[in-house]
Every structure is written in structure tokens, then in C-alpha cells.
C-alpha angles and dihedrals in degrees: 000000000000093000090050093048092050091048093049089046091051091049093046091049091050090051090052090050090048092050092047093051097046094044101041110014111032120086096226095170092065098031111126092225092057109093091206090065090070092052090076090066091057098053132080116258137188122287127247114224138192123236091274093052093257114147117256097171135007145161111261115203121238136169093265097040135283136329128197115246126193131207095221138011089230092065094074096088091059109018090036125198136277114212133158093225103032099037130219134313140169120009088344089067099033093054097033094128095050095042093047087053090056096256118141130224119226104201134197091234121115109218093206093050090046091054092046094052092051090047091052094046095041116130090027134087109236146085142262125200124184125191136182099234100210095052108020093237114159107235096177137000116183129172120179133234096033142158122271107230088201096058106034097135095046097045103032094099090050090050092052091050096045110107092199091077103238088182091066116093096220092186095063105015105026110110118210138164103252102216115192097344086091091061093088085060091051090046091053094045092050094050094042091050095044094247092125142013129217096242095045119116128220132199110231113189095171094260140053124196116213133176102278098021151340130272120212135194119245105282088004088272117170115217096188119208108359139162123242091258091052089048089059095040092052091035096235109197090191096059096043093046089054091049095048090047090055094045091048113175090357088078089062091053088055091049090054092044088058089051102262113142091015129102109255119243094233136131093238094046124221147207117279094219123209133290114167118245093238143359106257096199143349090269093050089053090049092054093050088050090063094045100259131110120054097339114127123175141174125231091244090057092050090048087054089052091054092044092051094052091045088051096057094268093307114127118209125201110258116237138171106189113066099170144015112200144168133055125067094303126094118261114271109218127188115222124206110263126203112225095186152305101266099184132354119277092249092058092046088052091052091051090047090052090054092048091052089054089052090054092048102044109350138076093298094060115124140166088278094060097094096049102032133048118221143139121239150163129199131210135196113194109201115217104182116239096012130067116282125255112250118225137187133173126177148129138219147256095013097213096053109008116212098173137023122194143193121195129184123181113189114236088350095139120234122007092243092056103048117005103037096059090052095048097044094047091051089052090048093054092046091053092046090050092054096052 
């Protein structure tokens, strides 16, 4: 009797647990065993539009229902895809409830800039992020290689076999050593903390010997006596290693202040990257000051750095959906949000001046330098035995920035060779379009 009672009690308890789980805990609406789950893929859903109202994603009608269609392959890292077999990603997933109810998303993206960024990056693995500095609006977000939301069934085996990881959103989750694109932060930190002055000169002999090791310029080039602006423009490792060595752990505080090593406040999320807890030595601080060592960043984070400097030292929260509209509910509008004043306006203006010099006569100079005014900084992230990653950050026009960009080209060589031409041409097109 006792054994029978215990057995029945256990079975009854298991039944209660099962009922509790399926009634309160389980997501039956999205469970793959629920036939109703698949009905959502056969119904029409709201469209996703760019900032001009151009269609980025819509439901195309077929005999057996609807299929999602996308305006460009490069949209998948941000808009995502909506597929019966492979699920939902990006904005399609984040706004599933609104879209399935027939509401539309008006995004901050510019379809033409998105296509242009993908065209310029085509053939390389890497990412491009373009922001509007004064508001934080995402104008373009490209990660290549990527998935094609219009051809998931045909290409899925190729995606699985692709060693370049097309499933990775490099713009938000790709981790890279930044190289010299962190030097504008070190410049800002040095001026803000009184470790350097704009008119001060430095002797760059191509190498600086520090306790623990030596730091050399790229190609061991000696720049001689140069100002701080020229040191940024010519990307002097010697000067910035010396500055970072003097700042010590303070340089890490400024990296974090600019969002490095911190998870981004962004709809699509993003990797926080890596900033060490402390500087272990003078040489360690010097290495970090030129973007080497344990530093790891994402393109989105570096785009925010460029945008903050362009915006007078004020960092805005990046966002990609500016409005949810349609149906019986009121419109949901996203307002620009200030995340913080990272450095005083006067300091940001000094860094801007040095980045303009880099575009005119330094490492960020391109074929557009004569006809187009912009600010820029290149970076070459050294990787040892494999080709370096190529970086560029910048904004334009300097006097009233409309766009800030970050570009990384994996194993592209120097920043001047691969990334800068992409970033500058994209900014040129954005400014031309606005005129």
C-alpha cells in the first residue's frame, strides 16, 4: 500500500510539473512542434523601410502564401531574414510581434549607402558601419560575407561550408585588434589630462626604448621633430607610445569612456570587446596606446568613437528603427539619446583638427583629398605571420559632420591601402546625396 501510494504521488507530482511547464513556462507559440507556429510564415507581414521610405523587406504573394523578399543581400546582418526552415534574425526577429500584426518599421538605414558600402567592400571579409553623429542613427551596417535572405534554401549548404563565417555579424560581434585607430582616444586623453598640449613638439627617431621593450614606427620611419597633430596625422607609434606610457592606467579609463570593453546599448546587441583591467608595465601601457596588446574592438564601437569626436565629444546611442507605424496602435517613435559627454568640446575640436590633417597630408590621404573635406585616421592591426587587418575611422564634412564611419578589412594590409579608400568614398557619396 505504501509503495503504491508513493508511486501514485510521484506520478501525480510529475503531471503537475508538466502542466505547470506547458501552461506557464513553455513558449508554445514558437515551439517547432506547434503547427500554428508555421502559419506565421504563410501570412503577409509588415514591411521594413529605409529612411526615405524605400522598401527593404516585404511579403511577396505566391499561390501557397507569402514569402519574404529583400532589397539587397547586404541587409541580412541588420534587417535579418524570415524563413520557415531557418527561423528569424535581426529586425525580423526583434520586431516579430509588430511585423506579424501588419505594422511597418521605418528604419534609419539609407538603402543607397548600404548598397554602396557593400559594393566597396565586395570581395573582402570585413565590415562597414556608418552613423549620423548628432543623432546616433545607423545609416549603413554591412558585414561581408553574409547570408542572402532571398536565396536561403539554395545557398544554405554553401553557408555551412564557408570558412569565412557568413553567419557572424562582423559589424557588431566581430572582434579585432584596433591598431592605430585608437590614437585619437589617446590624443584626447593626453590633452584632457594635461599630459600634452597641441603646440608641443616631440622628437620621433623611429624607435623608443622603454623598460620591457622597444616600440617602433611602421617601417621604422623616423619623423623627426613633429607636433602632436602631425604625430596623429603620420601615425607616430613613438609619440603615442610615450603618451600612453605617461598616462598609464588612465588610458584604459578613456578607452572605456569611449565605449571600448563595454557592451553597446544597441537594438541588435554587440560584443563588448576587451580592455585589460590594468596596465602591467610602462611597456604594456605603450603597446595599448598604439592599439596592440589585448585590446579587441568591434566596428560598431569604433564608429561610435568617430561619431563622438565628430559630435564635439558627445556620444549618442546608436539606433536603427526610428518608427513603428500602422494598425490601430499609436506610432512608436525613437528619440535620439545622449549617452554622455566623453571629453570637452575644445578637446574634441583639437582631435578633429589633427584628423583633418591626416586626411590632407597624412596616412588618411586618398584620391578624394583634393576635392572633398573630411577627417580620418587609419589603422594597421599587426597579426604576426598573417596579413594585417586594415582599419579606417572618419567623419565628414569636418565643420558640420553628417556621417561618421568605421571600416575594417580583414587581412587587407595597411589602413591606407584597403580601408581608407572605402570609408572616404562612402562619406563622399553620403555628402553628395545630401546636397
